[in-house]
Structure formats: C-alpha cells, structure tokens
N, C-alpha and C positions, 0 to 999 in steps of 0.2 A: 334516853343515851341518843344525842347523835355526835357520829366522828365524822371525820373529815380526812382524804390521807391527800396531801400536794407535797409537792415536787420543787428543789431548786438546784437546778444545774445537776448532780449526781446522786444528790442528799432528798432521802423521803420522809417526812414530818407525818406524823399521826396527831389530830387533835382531837381530843373526846370531850365533851360537853354533858355532863350529869347534875342539872338543877343549875347551883351557882358555881358547880367545881369544874374547872379548865385544868387536863392534863396532856403534857406530849409528850411524843415516844418518838427516837430518832431512829436510823435505819432502818435496812430492809428485813433484817432475820432478827425477830426476839427483840431485846432489850427490854427495859420495865419503863413505865409510865412516872413521869413526873410533874411537879407543880411549877412555875413558874417561876419561882426561888431555887429551884435545880436546875434551870438551863443557863446557859451561857449568856447572857447578855453584850451585846456590841455598847459601849459607852458613846459611840460617835450617831451610831443607830438612834439611840433611846436622846439623845442631845437633839438631833434632826427635829423627831417629835415634843422635846419637852425641851426647849433653849434654856429655862430657867434652871435647869438640874446642872448645869454644864462646871461651875463651880463648886457642887455639894461633894462632900464624901460620901453621902451616904445615898447615893442616887440612885443606886441599883434598890434599895428599901424602900423610897418614893414612890418607883416605878412602878412594883409590883401592887405598892398599895394603891396608886392610881388605876391599875390594870384592873385589881379586886372590883374597888368601888365603878368603875364602868360599866364590867360584867355582872352587878347585882342590881344596876339601873337598867338593866334592857330585859323583854317583858318575855319571851318564851328561849326556848333552848336553837330553836333554827333561826332564832334573830339573832344571837348568841355565836352561831356559826356562821352568819351572815357578816358580822362586826366582825371576825376574827379573819374570817378568810379575805376581806374587804382590806384589812389593815397590812396585812403579811404579802398580799397582791402588790401592794406601792413598794416591797423589797425586793421584790423577782418571783412572790413562791406562787406558783402553780395550781389550784387545784383539781385534783383528776376524780376522786371518788367521793361517792357520800353514802355513810353508813347510818339508818336509821333502827334504834329498838333490836339489833341484832339479827336486821333481816339481811338479805344479799346486797351485796354492794352495788350500787348504781354508779354510772357517769357522771359527773357534776357537770353541768352547764352553767358556764359563768355570764352568759347571755341573760339568760334568766333567774342568776345567783340561786340557782336549786339544781335538782335532778333533772 
C-alpha cells in the first residue's frame, strides 16, 4: 500500500494505491476513501484529456473505465503513484508527502518523483 498526500489551493487530497485499487479522500480531517466513481469529475477537465468524450452522455463511465484499464497496465504501486501524481500535477496539484506500507510519511521530492 502506498499513499500520497497532495494539495490544490487549500484542498488536501490523499490518494492510496493498493494493488490495482486506487482510493481518494478529500478534506483535512476525516472523510472516507472513495473510488474514482465517488469523486466529482469536471467534464471540462475530462474533455481536455479525452476530447472524443465531449458529446458522449456516458462520459463519466467511459473515463472511469479508461482510468482503471490504465492502472491495471502499470506494473507496480510506486509506478501507479508516479502516474497519478504526474497526471494530477497537470491540473495544479502539488504532491506533499508519501506513505509506504503504513510507515512514517516522508516529504515527496518532485524532482526525483519519489521521497
């Protein structure tokens, strides 16, 4: 299990990867983890990434399916975290901390894409 804590403005987001399962939690204090399906997705942001979904009614379901397929094709948890950090960084998210296997959190080094 690997987790990363990221910040966008005043919003704190925690992303946890365990095998092929990716969970998200927002809010500084408490809150439950949810899958991508439980998050509010911006259609404008999705269309920026996948222009072919602009006129699709089921754009959210297709986006979630594509994300799951991409995650399954990445070999290990650290590479999955790096992909997620890289992807969210495009939208202004800044990685702050990394937590591996429940050990003490470490400061995330963006230059090395690790701790």
